[in-house]
N, C-alpha and C positions, 0 to 999 in steps of 0.2 A: 878561181875554183881549184880545189885540191886534187890530188891524184885519185882517180876513181878505180883505175886498174893499172897494173904494171906488167910489161912483158920482159921476162928474163931469158936470155939465151944460154943454153947449156951446150958446150962444144964437145968434140971427140974425147978429150981427156976426162971431162965430167961424166959423160955417158959411159965411157969405159969403166970408170971407178964405180959407178952405180951398178953396172952389169956384174962386176966381180962381187960386190956386196950382196946383190940379190941372190946369187948362187950360194955364197957363204951363209947368208941369213936363212935360206931355205934348209940347208943342211943342219944348221944350228937348231932351228925350231924342230926339225924332224928328230934330232938326237934327244931333245928335251921333251918330246911328246907334246909340244905346244904348237903344232902345225894347224893352220886354219882348218876347221872342219866344214869346208864349203861343200855343199851338195850340187851347186851349179857349176858347170863347165861349159863355156861357149863352144859350140860346134867348131871342129877343126883344131881344137887344143886338147892336150892331155891335162889331167888334173894338175900335174907339176908345172907345165908350161903356162897354164892359165893363172895359177897362183903367182908365179914369177912375173908374169906380165902385169898383174894388178899391183904387186909390190914395186915394180919398176916405175909405174905411174905415180904411186904414192911417194916414193923416195925422191923422184925428180921434182915433185911439187914441194917437198920439204927443202931440198937443196935450193930451189928458187927463192923460197921465203927467206932462208938464211942469207942469200945474196942481197935480197932487197933490204934486209935489216942490218946488213954489214956485220954479221956475227959468224963465227966458225960453224961449219956443219960437220959434226962427227958421226960417222957411220959406225955405231957401236951396237952390236947385236945384243950383248948382255943387258945394256941399258934399255933397249927397246923391249926385250923380253920381260924386264922388270917393271915396265909400265911408265918409263920416263916420258916427259913431254917431248914432242917431236922437235920443236925449234924454239929456244929462248922462252919457254913458258907457254907457247901456243901449240895447239893441235892443228894438223894440216890434213886435208882430204884432197885427193887428186882424182881427176877423171880425164878421159881422152875424148869426151863428148863436148862439142862446142857449146851446146845448150844444157850441159850436165848440171846437176843439183849438188848442193852440199848435203851429204848423207850422214845422219847421226842415228844412234840407237839408244835405247833406254839405259843400257849398262855403260855407256861412254862416260868419261870423266868430265866433271864440270870445268869448262875452260872456254877460251875464245878459240873458235875454229875458223881457219882460213881455207878458201877453196882455190886450188890450182888446176888450171885446164892445160893439159899437156898435149902439145902438137908435135908429133914426131915428124920433123921435116924430112929426115932421112935416117938411116941406121945410126949415124953418129952425131946428129944435131937435133936438139929439141928446143922449141920455144914454149915457155910456160907462162901463161897469163894468170896472174894473181887477180882473181875476179872480185874479191871482197871478203867480208868476215861477218861472223855472228856469234853472240854469246850462246853457249849450249842451251840454256833455258829457253831462249827465244826460238830455237829450232824445234822444240817439242810441241808442235801444233797438231792436235789430233786429226784435223782435216788433211794434213800432209803425210799421214802415216799410211804405209802400204806394206803388204806382206813382202818378205824378201826371199828370193830364190836361193841366195847363197849364204845367208846367215840364219842362225836358229831363231832369231826374233825379228819382228817387223822393224822397219826403218822409217825415219822421218826424212822426207825429201824437201829441202828448202831451195826454192828456185833462186837463180842469180839476182832476179829483180828485187828480192827481199833481203839481200845482203847489204851491209854497210859499205860505203866506199873505202877502198884500201887506205887512202890518205887519212882516214879517221881512226886507224888501228891504234888502240891504246898501247902505250909502252909498258911492258911487263918486266923487261930486263934492262937495267941501267946501262949495260954495255951495248945495247942495240940502238942503232940510229936509223931512222927511216930515210931511204934514198928518195930522190926526186922522180923515180920511175924511169923507165927506158922507152 
């Protein structure tokens, strides 16, 4: 049987690099007027710390997929602001909920989406479980659409049980090679 999931460990150097990028990216988006217009802020957070927390989870999931595929992961704010794919032609969504869903919206780009579940072991060490993948079109199931507290439009919530096993992830980038998982 192929790889269904993979756990990628991100250590202190990785997490430190991500923290610096999250701060830089927040400032860059603010300067360009492209900051997320989220109305939801979890109790106990300011708007800024909530957005940075969400970005940290997403970027950690992206870094984990790059490690899994053995491709470089470049933290480039301008490319992200311009709508570049997250990693080697894939889009990545992150959550810190063990039973979290792959969340997509009507305005997302058609692509293959990979779900990363980020477990912050401690301040400097994360374990990211790459839980599976789905084609964008397959996530747009009307029965899974819910109103969103923090985006302007409703979102589609695809449960992990509906994702394809990670070992069946199609190769989009000839430089990417799938690892055996960890």
